[in-house]
C-alpha positions in Angstrom: -10.3 19.6 10.4 -11.3 15.9 9.2 -14.8 16.5 9.6 -14.4 19.6 7.8 -12.9 18.1 4.8 -15.7 15.2 4.8 -18.5 17.8 5.2 -17.0 20.0 2.3 -16.6 16.5 0.2 -20.4 15.9 0.6 -21.5 19.4 -0.8 -22.6 19.9 -4.2 -19.7 22.1 -4.9 -17.2 19.3 -5.4 -17.4 15.8 -6.0 -14.2 14.1 -4.6 -13.6 10.5 -4.1 -11.9 9.9 -1.0 -9.8 6.4 -0.9 -7.9 5.4 2.2 -5.2 2.6 1.5 -4.6 0.6 4.4 -1.2 -1.2 4.9 1.7 -2.2 7.1 4.3 -0.8 4.6 4.7 2.5 2.7 8.2 3.5 1.2 9.9 5.4 2.5 8.6 5.2 6.0 8.9 1.5 6.2 9.9 -0.9 3.6 10.3 -4.6 3.6 9.5 -5.5 0.0 7.4 -4.6 -3.0 4.1 -3.6 -0.9 6.0 -0.7 0.2 6.8 0.8 -3.0 3.6 0.2 -4.2 1.5 1.9 -1.4 4.2 4.7 -1.5 3.4 5.7 -5.0 0.0 4.6 -6.4 -1.8 7.0 -4.0 0.5 9.6 -5.2 -0.2 8.8 -8.8 -4.0 8.6 -8.2 -4.1 12.1 -6.6 -2.7 13.5 -10.1 -6.1 12.3 -11.3 -8.6 15.0 -10.9 -11.5 14.4 -8.4 -9.1 11.8 -6.5 -8.2 12.3 -2.9 -6.2 9.0 -1.7 -4.8 9.0 1.4 -2.3 6.0 3.3 -3.1 4.5 6.8 -0.2 2.5 8.2 1.2 1.6 11.9 3.6 3.6 13.7 7.2 2.6 13.7 10.2 3.6 15.5 11.7 4.8 12.0 14.0 7.6 11.0 11.4 9.1 8.6 8.9 9.4 11.9 11.7 11.1 13.6 12.8 13.6 10.8 9.1 14.8 10.0 6.5 16.5 12.2 3.4 15.0 13.0 -0.2 16.1 14.5 -2.2 13.9 17.0 -5.7 14.2 15.1 -7.1 11.5 17.2 -6.5 9.8 20.7 -8.9 7.2 22.0 -9.2 3.8 23.2 -10.5 0.0 22.1 -11.1 -3.1 23.6 -9.6 -6.1 22.3 -11.0 -9.1 24.8 -10.2 -8.0 28.5 -7.5 -5.4 27.4 -8.3 -1.7 26.8 -5.8 -0.3 24.3 -5.0 3.4 23.6 -5.4 4.4 20.1 -3.7 7.5 18.7 -3.6 8.6 14.9 -0.8 11.0 13.9 -0.7 12.9 10.6 2.3 14.0 8.7 2.0 17.7 8.6 3.3 18.6 5.3 2.2 15.5 3.1 5.7 15.2 2.0 4.9 11.9 0.1 2.4 13.4 -2.2 -0.6 12.3 -0.3 -1.9 12.4 3.5 -0.1 10.0 5.6 -1.9 8.8 8.8 0.2 6.4 11.4 -1.6 4.6 14.1 0.3 4.0 17.2 -0.6 1.7 19.8 1.8 1.4 22.9 3.5 -1.8 23.4 2.2 -3.0 19.9 2.1 -0.2 17.5 5.0 1.5 18.4 7.9 -0.9 17.5 11.0 -0.8 15.2 9.9 -3.2 12.2 6.6 -4.0 10.5 7.2 -7.8 10.9 9.1 -10.7 13.1 6.8 -10.4 16.3 5.5 -13.3 18.1 1.9 -11.4 18.4 1.8 -10.4 15.0 -1.8 -11.4 14.7 -2.9 -9.5 17.8 -0.8 -6.6 16.4 -2.6 -6.8 13.0 -6.1 -7.2 14.6 -5.5 -4.1 17.1 -4.2 -1.8 13.8 -7.4 -2.7 11.9 -9.6 -2.5 15.0 -7.8 0.9 15.6 -8.4 2.2 12.1 -12.2 1.5 11.8 -12.7 2.5 15.3 -10.8 6.4 14.5 -13.0 6.7 11.3 -16.0 5.9 13.1 -15.7 8.0 16.1 -14.7 10.9 13.9 -17.4 10.5 11.5 -15.2 9.9 8.5 -16.9 7.9 5.8 -14.4 7.6 2.9 -15.7 6.4 -0.6 -13.2 3.4 -0.8 -11.2 1.5 1.8 -8.3 -0.2 -0.1 -6.7 -3.1 2.0 -3.6 -4.3 1.2 -2.6 -7.9 1.6 -3.8 -10.2 4.8 -2.8 -7.5 7.3 -5.8 -5.6 6.8 -7.8 -8.4 5.1 -10.4 -8.4 8.1 -11.3 -5.0 7.2 -14.2 -5.8 4.8 -15.6 -8.5 7.3 -15.4 -6.0 10.2 -17.4 -2.7 8.1 -19.7 -5.1 7.1 -20.5 -7.3 10.0 -19.4 -5.4 13.1 -22.1 -3.5 14.9 -19.5 -0.8 16.4 -18.8 0.3 12.7 -22.2 0.5 11.7 -21.5 3.9 10.4 -19.2 2.6 7.6 -21.7 -0.2 6.1 -21.8 0.1 2.6 -18.0 1.6 2.2 -16.7 0.1 -0.9 -13.9 -2.3 0.1 -11.0 -3.3 -2.6 -8.5 -5.7 -1.2 -5.2 -6.4 -3.2 -3.0 -9.7 -2.8 0.7 -8.6 -3.2 1.6 -12.1 -2.1 -0.8 -14.9 -1.6 2.0 -17.1 -0.2 1.1 -15.1 3.1 -2.4 -15.6 4.5 -2.0 -14.8 8.3 -3.7 -18.1 9.4 -4.7 -17.8 13.0 -6.6 -20.2 15.9 -10.0 -19.2 16.2 -9.0 -18.4 19.8 -8.1 -15.1 18.1 -11.8 -14.4 17.5 -11.9 -13.5 21.5 -9.6 -10.2 20.5 -11.9 -9.2 17.8 -14.5 -6.3 18.0 -18.2 -8.0 18.5 -19.3 -9.3 15.4 -22.7 -11.4 14.1 -21.6 -14.8 15.5 -23.6 -16.6 12.5 -21.3 -15.1 9.9 -18.3 -16.7 11.3 -17.9 -18.8 8.1 -16.8 -15.5 6.2 -13.7 -15.4 8.3 -13.0 -19.3 8.2 -11.0 -21.5 5.9 -10.3 -25.1 6.9 -11.1 -24.5 10.4 -8.8 -21.6 10.8 -9.4 -17.8 10.9 -7.8 -16.8 7.6 -7.8 -12.9 6.8 -6.6 -13.2 3.3 -9.8 -15.6 2.6 -11.8 -13.4 4.3 -10.7 -10.5 2.3 -11.5 -12.5 -1.1 -15.1 -13.3 0.6 -16.0 -10.3 1.7 -14.4 -7.3 -0.1 -16.6 -5.8 -3.0 -13.8 -6.5 -5.4 -10.2 -7.9 -5.0 -7.2 -7.4 -7.2 -3.6 -9.1 -8.0 -0.7 -7.2 -8.7 -0.4 -8.7 -12.4 -3.0 -10.4 -14.8 -0.2 -13.2 -15.0 -0.3 -13.9 -11.2 -4.2 -13.8 -11.4 -4.1 -16.6 -13.4 -1.8 -18.9 -11.5 -4.0 -18.5 -8.4 -6.5 -20.4 -10.0 -4.2 -23.3 -10.1 -1.6 -22.7 -7.2 -2.7 -20.7 -4.4 -1.6 -22.6 -0.8 -5.0 -24.0 -0.7 -7.3 -21.2 -1.6 -7.7 -22.1 -5.1 -11.6 -23.2 -5.1 -12.1 -20.0 -3.3 -10.6 -17.9 -6.0 -12.4 -19.8 -8.7 -15.7 -19.4 -6.7 -15.2 -15.4 -6.3 -13.6 -15.0 -10.0 -16.7 -12.8 -10.9 -14.9 -10.1 -8.8 -11.0 -10.7 -9.6 -9.0 -8.1 -11.5 -5.4 -8.4 -12.6 -3.9 -4.8 -12.4 0.0 -4.7 -13.2 1.9 -2.6 -10.6 3.9 0.6 -12.0 6.9 2.2 -10.6 7.3 5.6 -9.4 9.2 7.2 -12.2 9.8 10.3 -10.6 11.9 8.0 -7.9 13.2 5.6 -10.5 14.7 8.1 -13.0 18.4 7.7 -14.0 18.4 11.2 -15.3 17.9 12.4 -12.0 18.5 9.9 -9.3 20.6 11.5 -6.5 21.7 7.9 -5.4 23.9 7.7 -8.7 27.4 8.7 -9.0 26.6 9.3 -12.8 23.4 10.3 -13.9 22.3 9.1 -17.8 19.4 9.0 -20.2 18.6 6.9 -23.3 21.1 9.1 -25.4 24.1 8.6 -23.0 23.5 5.4 -21.4 26.3 3.3 -22.8 29.2 5.4 -21.7 27.6 6.5 -18.2 26.4 3.1 -17.5 29.8 2.1 -18.0 31.2 4.8 -15.6 28.7 3.7 -12.8 30.1 -0.1 -13.4 33.4 0.9 -13.1 33.0 2.6 -9.9 31.0 -0.1 -8.4 33.3 -3.0 -9.6 36.4 -1.1 -8.2 34.6 -0.8 -5.1 33.9 -4.4 -4.7 37.0 -5.7 -6.2 35.2 -7.0 -9.4 36.7 -6.6 -13.2 34.8 -4.0 -14.8 35.7 -5.3 -18.3 33.5 -8.3 -17.9 29.7 -8.5 -17.8 28.1 -8.0 -14.5 24.9 -10.2 -13.2 23.1 -9.0 -10.1 20.5 -10.5 -8.0 18.8 -7.7 -5.6 16.1 -9.0 -3.0 15.4 -11.3 0.1 16.8 -14.5 0.6 13.6 -16.7 0.3 12.7 -19.9 -1.7 9.8 -18.2 -3.5 12.5 -15.8 -5.0 14.5 -18.4 -6.1 17.4 -17.5 -3.8 18.2 -21.4 -2.6 19.6 -21.5 -6.2 22.2 -18.8 -5.8 24.9 -20.6 -4.3 25.1 -23.3 -6.9 24.4 -20.6 -9.6 27.6 -18.8 -8.3 30.2 -21.4 -8.7 28.7 -23.1 -11.5 28.3 -19.9 -13.7 31.8 -18.7 -12.6 33.5 -22.6 -13.6 31.8 -22.8 -16.6 32.5 -19.4 -18.0 36.2 -20.0 -16.8 35.5 -16.9 -14.9 34.4 -14.8 -17.7 31.6 -12.8 -15.7 31.0 -11.2 -12.4 28.3 -11.5 -10.0 27.0 -9.1 -7.4 24.4 -10.0 -4.8 22.5 -7.6 -2.4 19.9 -9.1 0.2 19.4 -11.0 3.2 17.2 -13.5 4.6 17.8 -17.4 5.0 20.7 -18.1 7.1 21.7 -21.3 5.2 21.8 -19.1 1.8 23.5 -16.3 3.6 26.3 -18.3 5.1 26.9 -20.5 1.9 27.1 -16.8 0.1 29.5 -15.9 2.4 31.7 -18.8 1.6 31.8 -18.3 -1.9 32.6 -14.5 -1.5 36.2 -15.6 0.0 36.7 -18.4 -2.7 35.5 -16.3 -6.1 37.2 -12.9 -7.0 34.4 -12.9 -9.5 31.8 -12.8 -6.6 30.8 -9.8 -4.5 28.1 -10.1 -1.5 26.5 -7.3 0.5 23.9 -8.4 3.2 21.1 -6.4 4.2 18.7 -3.9 2.8 20.4 -1.1 1.3 18.2 1.3 -1.2 21.1 3.4 -2.0 23.2 0.6 -3.2 20.4 -1.0 -5.1 20.2 2.1 -7.2 23.8 1.9 -7.9 23.5 -1.9 -8.9 20.4 -1.1 -11.1 22.6 1.7 -13.0 25.8 -0.4 -13.1 24.9 -4.2 -14.0 24.4 -5.5 -17.5 22.0 -8.1 -16.2 19.5 -8.7 -13.6 18.7 -12.4 -12.1 15.0 -12.8 -11.0 14.8 -16.7 -10.8 11.6 -16.7 -8.8 9.5 -19.6 -8.1 6.7 -17.0 -7.4 6.5 -13.6 -8.4 3.0 -12.0 -8.0 4.2 -8.9 -10.0 7.7 -8.2 -9.8 9.4 -4.4 -9.5 12.9 -5.2 -9.7 12.7 -5.8 -13.4 11.3 -2.8 -14.2 13.7 -0.7 -12.0 16.5 -2.5 -13.8 14.9 -1.9 -17.3 14.4 1.8 -16.4 18.3 1.7 -15.8 19.2 -0.1 -19.0 19.9 -3.6 -17.4 18.7 -6.3 -19.3 16.5 -8.6 -17.0 17.0 -12.6 -17.0 13.9 -13.8 -15.4 11.9 -17.0 -15.1 8.7 -16.9 -17.0 6.1 -16.7 -14.4 3.3 -14.3 -12.9 4.0 -10.7 -13.4 7.5 -11.3 -15.1 5.9 -12.8 -17.8 3.6 -9.8 -18.2 6.4 -7.4 -18.3 9.7 -9.1 -19.7 9.3 -10.6 -23.2 12.1 -12.7 -24.5 14.4 -11.4 -27.0 13.8 -14.4 -29.3 10.4 -13.0 -29.9 11.1 -9.5 -30.1 11.5 -8.5 -26.5 14.4 -7.0 -24.5 14.8 -9.7 -21.9 15.5 -13.2 -21.5 13.2 -15.8 -20.3 13.6 -19.3 -18.8 10.7 -21.7 -18.0 11.6 -24.0 -15.1 13.0 -22.9 -11.7 16.3 -24.4 -11.3 20.3 -24.1 -11.6 20.3 -25.7 -15.1 17.8 -23.6 -16.5 18.7 -20.2 -14.7 22.8 -21.0 -15.6 21.6 -21.8 -19.5 19.9 -18.1 -19.4 23.2 -16.8 -18.2 25.0 -18.4 -20.9 22.6 -17.0 -23.6 23.3 -13.4 -21.8 27.1 -13.9 -22.1 26.6 -14.5 -25.9 24.5 -11.6 -26.2 27.1 -9.5 -24.2 29.6 -10.3 -26.8 27.6 -8.8 -29.6 28.0 -5.0 -28.7 25.5 -3.9 -31.1 22.9 -6.3 -29.8 23.4 -5.5 -26.4 23.3 -1.8 -26.7 20.5 -2.0 -28.4 18.6 -3.7 -25.6 19.7 -1.1 -23.4 18.2 1.7 -25.1 15.0 -0.7 -25.9 14.8 -1.4 -22.1 14.9 2.3 -21.2 12.0 3.0 -23.4 9.8 1.0 -21.8 6.9 2.6 -20.1 6.0 1.5 -16.2 4.7 4.5 -15.0 1.7 4.5 -12.7 -0.7 6.4 -14.8 -2.1 3.6 -16.6 -2.6 1.0 -13.6 -4.1 4.2 -11.4 -6.2 4.8 -13.7 -7.5 1.0 -13.8 -7.9 1.4 -10.1 -10.2 4.4 -10.1 -12.2 2.5 -12.6 -12.6 -0.3 -10.2 -13.6 1.8 -7.5 -16.4 3.4 -9.7 -17.5 -0.2 -10.9 
């Protein structure tokens, strides 16, 4: 079937650009962060553009999505990694339920686990995934127009297609790399080179950075172009990139900042099946109030008070280490005139400190873990969303919140400064400059003052809902880059 598709593509009857997105995450199959949301929606919107055929390739996981859908085995073969021979199966989801063809690479013992990350042999896993994908494409004579590699987990693909003789068939295929989060680069010892497919040894420097194999550095060096997920984040990488600043400056000629979009079909308060009370711009004030009342009742909060929310990983890059102090100081300084709800998990110290405050303050609610359903309800219920990020390459939470009429309170950094303008300069959000408890609480005090001005608050709700963060514009920008 695949050979037939590729042969048809190469006839004069149709001129279709075929793009394979390679990623370790894809919503709703497996999600840890924003990477999954992007890979689960960008290809769908690209496929709405005439002449584009976008697909996704990811590892196989023991997840409910996999068990709830039917798959065909489209490839079954073997690869050698060092002295190990690994079976590689590629399974295709039968119905294209996500709006694109989904392929999952299964390698027994490596790519058949419960979660994308958290294993001691991650480097070996990701090497096997990249090796397996390119072996499948080469063996089946599938030659896409573009291999779009997302984050360091697929960062060695541009090198492999150019400098591994086994993949000579793919040489010349355009490779695009997207940096979703430059904090993670996948550095590993050069001993791992023993598990690479054979490569031109004199090209080893294209994988090296400061004496380590660095897949993200290799992607920047070898890809035909690389992108960041916002223009603001690209600018920041020139001065703060965990040691790769000089490299990104050296390769700036092929660097592009393209802001992420959101899937407005999934994130639509008017049709969202996860909400108790749906709404649009016209009835948002009344309906958001109903959602808030229900959520507050469930968590023992006071619905008449403003509700601040945080949704995300408890990581220092997200500013989550500020949260415990923010909780007690904001409640104390406001004399209990606000509610806070936090949904997330991660750093155990942060979790335990927040658990303490959960039993101390009746104005504070905590729910640990990743709960997609609850996140939708919080966006629809909260008055303000906190994003005190130290680093935020793009940020999707602020877009979700605005789509649902919740006012973002964000640090002025990365993609947050590209998407949230402060109310003082005509925008519909609240910005603060420095990552720290003082600035966060000061911004929250500004929010409280706005909340008490009913007309201003209602105007902000409507203004935020009218922002357009749909994928169409960004999808077109990626297509233009592929064609460049």
